[in-house]
ZADO-287035 format. One record per atom (N, C-alpha, C, O, CB): x, y, z; residue in three letters. Coordinates in steps of 0.02 Angstrom, whole numbers. Glycine has a CB too. Layout:
# ZADO-287035
xx/yy/zz/type
X/Y/Z/ALA
...
This chain:
# ZADO-287035
xx/yy/zz/type
-3129/1525/-303/UNK
-3060/1518/-325/UNK
-3038/1446/-319/UNK
-3060/1409/-275/UNK
-3014/1563/-284/UNK
-2996/1427/-364/UNK
-2970/1359/-365/UNK
-2895/1359/-353/UNK
-2861/1405/-375/UNK
-2987/1324/-433/UNK
-2870/1309/-317/UNK
-2797/1305/-307/UNK
-2760/1304/-373/UNK
-2787/1284/-424/UNK
-2779/1243/-265/UNK
-2697/1326/-372/UNK
-2656/1328/-433/UNK
-2658/1261/-469/UNK
-2650/1209/-438/UNK
-2583/1347/-416/UNK
-2669/1263/-533/UNK
-2671/1203/-574/UNK
-2738/1166/-572/UNK
-2745/1114/-604/UNK
-2618/1156/-552/UNK
-2786/1193/-536/UNK
-2852/1161/-531/UNK
-2905/1209/-555/UNK
-2924/1255/-520/UNK
-2866/1138/-459/UNK
-2929/1198/-616/UNK
-2984/1238/-641/UNK
-3050/1211/-617/UNK
-3051/1160/-582/UNK
-2982/1241/-718/UNK
-3105/1242/-634/UNK
-3170/1219/-611/UNK
-3188/1150/-635/UNK
-3229/1116/-604/UNK
-3223/1267/-633/UNK
-3158/1127/-690/UNK
-3174/1060/-714/UNK
-3122/1008/-695/UNK
-3130/949/-712/UNK
-3182/1062/-789/UNK
-3068/1028/-661/UNK
-3016/979/-643/UNK
-2990/991/-572/UNK
-2930/1004/-562/UNK
-2958/982/-693/UNK
-3034/985/-524/UNK
-3013/989/-455/UNK
-2988/921/-433/UNK
-3009/870/-459/UNK
-3070/1014/-410/UNK
-2943/922/-386/UNK
-2915/860/-360/UNK
-2958/836/-300/UNK
-2987/877/-266/UNK
-2841/869/-338/UNK
-2960/770/-289/UNK
-3001/744/-234/UNK
-2985/776/-166/UNK
-3030/790/-127/UNK
-2993/669/-230/UNK
-2921/786/-153/UNK
-2902/815/-88/UNK
-2934/884/-78/UNK
-2959/900/-24/UNK
-2826/820/-82/UNK
-2932/926/-130/UNK
-2961/993/-122/UNK
-3037/991/-119/UNK
-3068/1033/-86/UNK
-2939/1038/-180/UNK
-3068/942/-152/UNK
-3141/935/-149/UNK
-3162/918/-78/UNK
-3205/952/-50/UNK
-3165/881/-198/UNK
-3133/866/-48/UNK
-3154/847/19/UNK
-3130/897/72/UNK
-3163/906/123/UNK
-3129/777/36/UNK
-3073/929/61/UNK
-3050/981/108/UNK
-3100/1039/108/UNK
-3114/1067/161/UNK
-2979/1007/89/UNK
-3126/1057/50/UNK
-3177/1109/46/UNK
-3242/1089/82/UNK
-3273/1130/115/UNK
-3193/1126/-27/UNK
-3260/1025/75/UNK
-3319/1000/110/UNK
-3308/1004/185/UNK
-3352/1025/223/UNK
-3335/928/89/UNK
-3248/983/207/UNK
-3233/983/279/UNK
-3235/1054/307/UNK
-3263/1065/361/UNK
-3163/952/291/UNK
-3206/1101/271/UNK
-3208/1171/293/UNK
-3279/1197/298/UNK
-3297/1230/346/UNK
-3166/1215/246/UNK
-3319/1181/248/UNK
-3388/1203/247/UNK
-3429/1174/305/UNK
-3470/1208/335/UNK
-3421/1185/182/UNK
-3417/1110/320/UNK
-3453/1079/375/UNK
-3432/1108/442/UNK
-3474/1120/485/UNK
-3441/1003/374/UNK
-3367/1120/450/UNK
-3345/1151/513/UNK
-3374/1221/521/UNK
-3393/1241/576/UNK
-3268/1153/516/UNK
-3378/1258/466/UNK
-3403/1327/469/UNK
-3479/1329/483/UNK
-3503/1375/515/UNK
-3388/1363/404/UNK
-3515/1279/458/UNK
-3588/1280/465/UNK
-3613/1248/529/UNK
-3672/1254/546/UNK
-3620/1246/407/UNK
-3569/1215/565/UNK
-3589/1181/627/UNK
-3546/1206/685/UNK
-3487/1188/690/UNK
-3582/1104/620/UNK
-3574/1247/728/UNK
-3535/1271/785/UNK
-3506/1212/825/UNK
-3542/1168/847/UNK
-3578/1315/831/UNK
-3441/1212/834/UNK
-3408/1158/869/UNK
-3397/1096/827/UNK
-3373/1045/852/UNK
-3447/1140/929/UNK
-3415/1099/763/UNK
-3405/1042/718/UNK
-3331/1027/709/UNK
-3289/1072/710/UNK
-3438/1056/650/UNK
-3316/964/700/UNK
-3246/942/693/UNK
-3240/897/632/UNK
-3275/847/627/UNK
-3222/906/757/UNK
-3196/916/587/UNK
-3180/874/529/UNK
-3112/842/540/UNK
-3064/876/560/UNK
-3181/915/462/UNK
-3109/778/529/UNK
-3045/743/536/UNK
-2998/761/479/UNK
-3017/796/432/UNK
-3057/667/538/UNK
-2938/739/486/UNK
-2887/752/435/UNK
-2906/720/368/UNK
-2932/664/366/UNK
-2818/726/458/UNK
-2894/756/315/UNK
-2906/729/248/UNK
-2851/680/232/UNK
-2792/696/235/UNK
-2910/786/194/UNK
-2871/619/215/UNK
-2823/566/198/UNK
-2823/556/122/UNK
-2877/548/92/UNK
-2840/500/235/UNK
-2765/555/92/UNK
-2761/541/20/UNK
-2745/467/11/UNK
-2709/437/52/UNK
-2707/585/-15/UNK
-2771/439/-42/UNK
-2761/368/-57/UNK
-2774/357/-131/UNK
-2786/404/-169/UNK
-2807/324/-14/UNK
-2770/295/-152/UNK
-2786/277/-221/UNK
-2842/225/-219/UNK
-2842/179/-178/UNK
-2724/249/-259/UNK
-2890/234/-265/UNK
-2946/187/-273/UNK
-2947/167/-346/UNK
-2954/209/-390/UNK
-3014/219/-250/UNK
-2940/103/-358/UNK
-2939/77/-427/UNK
-2886/114/-469/UNK
-2897/129/-527/UNK
-3009/84/-461/UNK
-2830/129/-437/UNK
-2775/163/-472/UNK
-2785/238/-480/UNK
-2743/271/-510/UNK
-2765/132/-539/UNK
-2840/264/-455/UNK
-2856/335/-462/UNK
-2842/373/-398/UNK
-2846/346/-343/UNK
-2930/344/-482/UNK
-2825/437/-406/UNK
-2815/480/-349/UNK
-2881/488/-311/UNK
-2934/496/-341/UNK
-2788/550/-372/UNK
-2878/485/-244/UNK
-2938/489/-203/UNK
-2921/522/-136/UNK
-2863/528/-117/UNK
-2969/419/-192/UNK
-2973/543/-100/UNK
-2964/572/-33/UNK
-3028/559/7/UNK
-3082/554/-21/UNK
-2949/648/-37/UNK
-3019/554/73/UNK
-3077/542/116/UNK
-3069/579/182/UNK
-3014/599/201/UNK
-3087/467/129/UNK
-3125/587/216/UNK
-3125/619/282/UNK
-3189/601/319/UNK
-3236/573/291/UNK
-3117/695/277/UNK
-3188/618/383/UNK
-3247/610/427/UNK
-3260/678/461/UNK
-3212/712/480/UNK
-3238/552/480/UNK
-3322/696/467/UNK
-3340/757/503/UNK
-3396/741/553/UNK
-3441/702/538/UNK
-3362/813/454/UNK
-3391/772/611/UNK
-3441/763/664/UNK
-3469/830/684/UNK
-3432/878/697/UNK
-3411/726/725/UNK
-3535/833/687/UNK
-3570/893/708/UNK
-3614/873/768/UNK
-3662/835/759/UNK
-3613/925/649/UNK
-3598/897/827/UNK
-3635/877/887/UNK
-3708/898/883/UNK
-3752/863/908/UNK
-3603/907/949/UNK
-3722/956/852/UNK
-3791/980/846/UNK
-3796/1023/783/UNK
-3776/1081/784/UNK
-3813/1019/909/UNK
-3823/995/729/UNK
-3831/1032/667/UNK
-3885/1085/678/UNK
-3941/1069/696/UNK
-3851/984/608/UNK
-3867/1149/667/UNK
-3916/1202/679/UNK
-3977/1197/633/UNK
-4031/1221/651/UNK
-3884/1269/670/UNK
-3970/1167/575/UNK
-4026/1161/528/UNK
-4076/1107/546/UNK
-4135/1113/530/UNK
-4000/1148/460/UNK
-4052/1054/579/UNK
-4096/998/594/UNK
-4108/989/669/UNK
-4157/957/690/UNK
-4068/934/566/UNK
-4064/1017/709/UNK
-4068/1007/782/UNK
-4045/938/803/UNK
-4057/917/859/UNK
-4138/1018/805/UNK
-4013/902/757/UNK
-3989/834/771/UNK
-3914/830/764/UNK
-3883/870/728/UNK
-4023/784/723/UNK
-3883/783/798/UNK
-3812/771/785/UNK
-3804/739/716/UNK
-3849/702/694/UNK
-3780/725/841/UNK
-3749/752/682/UNK
-3736/722/617/UNK
-3663/703/611/UNK
-3619/738/635/UNK
-3756/770/561/UNK
-3652/648/578/UNK
-3584/625/562/UNK
-3583/607/488/UNK
-3628/574/463/UNK
-3562/564/607/UNK
-3530/629/454/UNK
-3523/617/382/UNK
-3455/585/368/UNK
-3404/606/394/UNK
-3529/683/342/UNK
-3457/533/327/UNK
-3396/502/300/UNK
-3399/514/225/UNK
-3451/500/194/UNK
-3392/424/318/UNK
-3346/539/195/UNK
-3348/554/123/UNK
-3284/531/89/UNK
-3230/532/118/UNK
-3358/630/112/UNK
-3292/510/27/UNK
-3236/487/-15/UNK
-3246/517/-84/UNK
-3299/511/-114/UNK
-3233/408/-19/UNK
-3194/549/-110/UNK
-3194/576/-179/UNK
-3142/538/-219/UNK
-3086/527/-196/UNK
-3179/654/-179/UNK
-3161/518/-279/UNK
-3117/481/-324/UNK
-3114/518/-391/UNK
-3166/534/-420/UNK
-3140/406/-335/UNK
-3054/532/-415/UNK
-3047/567/-478/UNK
-3060/520/-536/UNK
-3030/466/-541/UNK
-2976/598/-484/UNK
-3104/540/-580/UNK
-3114/504/-642/UNK
-3071/537/-696/UNK
-3030/580/-680/UNK
-3190/504/-663/UNK
-3079/516/-757/UNK
-3039/547/-811/UNK
-3058/620/-822/UNK
-3015/662/-833/UNK
-3047/508/-876/UNK
-3123/635/-819/UNK
-3146/704/-829/UNK
-3197/725/-777/UNK
-3229/777/-784/UNK
-3177/710/-898/UNK
-3205/686/-724/UNK
-3256/701/-675/UNK
-3234/678/-606/UNK
-3181/647/-598/UNK
-3322/668/-694/UNK
-3275/693/-557/UNK
-3261/674/-488/UNK
-3318/630/-464/UNK
-3377/646/-474/UNK
-3253/736/-442/UNK
-3302/575/-432/UNK
-3351/528/-406/UNK
-3351/533/-330/UNK
-3298/530/-299/UNK
-3336/454/-430/UNK
-3410/540/-300/UNK
-3417/549/-228/UNK
-3458/493/-197/UNK
-3510/473/-223/UNK
-3449/617/-212/UNK
-3433/468/-141/UNK
-3472/421/-100/UNK
-3477/452/-31/UNK
-3428/479/-5/UNK
-3438/350/-98/UNK
-3536/448/-1/UNK
-3546/476/65/UNK
-3589/429/106/UNK
-3635/396/81/UNK
-3579/545/60/UNK
-3573/427/170/UNK
-3615/393/219/UNK
-3628/444/273/UNK
-3581/474/299/UNK
-3581/327/248/UNK
-3691/455/291/UNK
-3708/505/341/UNK
-3757/476/392/UNK
-3799/434/376/UNK
-3738/568/308/UNK
-3749/498/453/UNK
-3793/478/508/UNK
-3822/541/539/UNK
-3785/589/551/UNK
-3755/434/561/UNK
-3886/541/554/UNK
-3917/596/591/UNK
-3925/576/664/UNK
-3977/587/695/UNK
-3986/616/560/UNK
-3873/548/689/UNK
-3865/531/760/UNK
-3791/517/771/UNK
-3754/509/723/UNK
-3911/469/781/UNK
-3770/514/832/UNK
-3701/495/846/UNK
-3694/421/830/UNK
-3727/380/862/UNK
-3680/511/921/UNK
-3652/403/782/UNK
-3648/332/763/UNK
-3616/289/817/UNK
-3572/311/854/UNK
-3608/325/698/UNK
-3639/228/820/UNK
-3609/179/865/UNK
-3542/156/836/UNK
-3528/170/778/UNK
-3657/117/877/UNK
-3503/121/875/UNK
-3439/94/850/UNK
-3452/47/790/UNK
-3413/48/742/UNK
-3402/57/906/UNK
-3504/8/793/UNK
-3521/-38/738/UNK
-3539/2/675/UNK
-3519/-17/620/UNK
-3579/-84/757/UNK
-3576/57/682/UNK
-3594/98/625/UNK
-3533/132/595/UNK
-3528/138/534/UNK
-3646/150/645/UNK
-3487/154/637/UNK
-3424/184/612/UNK
-3385/132/572/UNK
-3360/147/518/UNK
-3381/212/671/UNK
-3379/72/600/UNK
-3343/19/563/UNK
-3377/4/497/UNK
-3343/-5/446/UNK
-3338/-46/606/UNK
-3444/1/496/UNK
-3480/-12/434/UNK
-3468/43/384/UNK
-3454/29/325/UNK
-3556/-18/448/UNK
-3472/107/404/UNK
-3461/163/358/UNK
-3391/162/330/UNK
-3381/170/270/UNK
-3474/230/394/UNK
-3342/151/373/UNK
-3272/149/349/UNK
-3261/90/302/UNK
-3226/98/251/UNK
-3224/144/408/UNK
-3290/33/317/UNK
-3283/-26/273/UNK
-3319/-14/207/UNK
-3294/-35/154/UNK
-3310/-89/307/UNK
-3376/18/209/UNK
-3414/33/148/UNK
-3372/76/101/UNK
-3367/61/41/UNK
-3481/68/165/UNK
-3342/129/127/UNK
-3301/173/84/UNK
-3236/137/63/UNK
-3213/146/7/UNK
-3285/238/120/UNK
-3208/97/107/UNK
-3146/61/91/UNK
-3156/10/36/UNK
-3108/-9/1/UNK
-3118/27/153/UNK
-3218/-13/27/UNK
-3232/-64/-24/UNK
-3247/-33/-93/UNK
-3262/-69/-140/UNK
-3289/-108/-2/UNK
-3244/33/-98/UNK
-3262/67/-160/UNK
-3215/47/-217/UNK
-3154/40/-207/UNK
-3260/143/-151/UNK
-3244/39/-276/UNK
-3207/24/-337/UNK
-3235/71/-391/UNK
-3295/80/-396/UNK
-3213/-52/-358/UNK
-3190/99/-430/UNK
-3212/141/-487/UNK
-3205/99/-550/UNK
-3149/83/-571/UNK
-3172/208/-491/UNK
-3260/82/-580/UNK
-3260/40/-640/UNK
-3259/83/-703/UNK
-3297/130/-710/UNK
-3321/-7/-641/UNK
-3215/66/-748/UNK
-3211/98/-814/UNK
-3208/43/-866/UNK
-3207/-17/-850/UNK
-3148/146/-818/UNK
-3206/63/-928/UNK
-3202/13/-982/UNK
-3138/-28/-978/UNK
-3137/-85/-1001/UNK
-3206/47/-1050/UNK
-3086/-1/-948/UNK
-3022/-36/-943/UNK
-3012/-71/-875/UNK
-2958/-98/-863/UNK
-2966/11/-955/UNK
-3061/-70/-831/UNK
-3054/-100/-764/UNK
-3041/-174/-768/UNK
-3068/-209/-810/UNK
-3116/-87/-722/UNK
-2998/-196/-723/UNK
-2982/-267/-719/UNK
-3012/-301/-658/UNK
-3011/-363/-652/UNK
-2908/-277/-720/UNK
-3039/-261/-611/UNK
-3068/-290/-551/UNK
-3127/-334/-569/UNK
-3166/-317/-614/UNK
-3089/-234/-501/UNK
-3132/-391/-535/UNK
-3186/-438/-550/UNK
-3255/-408/-541/UNK
-3300/-422/-579/UNK
-3180/-500/-506/UNK
-3262/-365/-491/UNK
-3328/-334/-478/UNK
-3350/-291/-538/UNK
-3410/-280/-547/UNK
-3325/-291/-415/UNK
-3304/-267/-577/UNK
-3320/-224/-634/UNK
-3341/-264/-696/UNK
-3369/-236/-743/UNK
-3261/-181/-651/UNK
-3329/-329/-694/UNK
-3344/-370/-753/UNK
-3406/-411/-745/UNK
-3416/-460/-782/UNK
-3285/-415/-769/UNK
-3448/-394/-698/UNK
-3510/-432/-687/UNK
-3560/-419/-740/UNK
-3615/-446/-739/UNK
-3541/-415/-619/UNK
């Protein structure tokens, strides 16, 4: 089922990452997903979150996931950073900076990185 106004081809970034967060919490006993944050990336609707799993039952390892969804005109763009260990403070900063630097390039983009 899709939230009101969201068909299978037009889900919003917030509902995409919220669904991921729920799935990760359900599949990892004691797993914790942080709050879904909405934002804009390159003028587009976007959402991100972090999830921590102390012990993934499938791998037997701790896992941490950082995810960002960006709405395109007709599609959804996903960026993810994952660690199969408890990340250090430096790794957390790197993952957050990596997602924060995301740009969605289109034919009409004005960002310099898109015109390379």
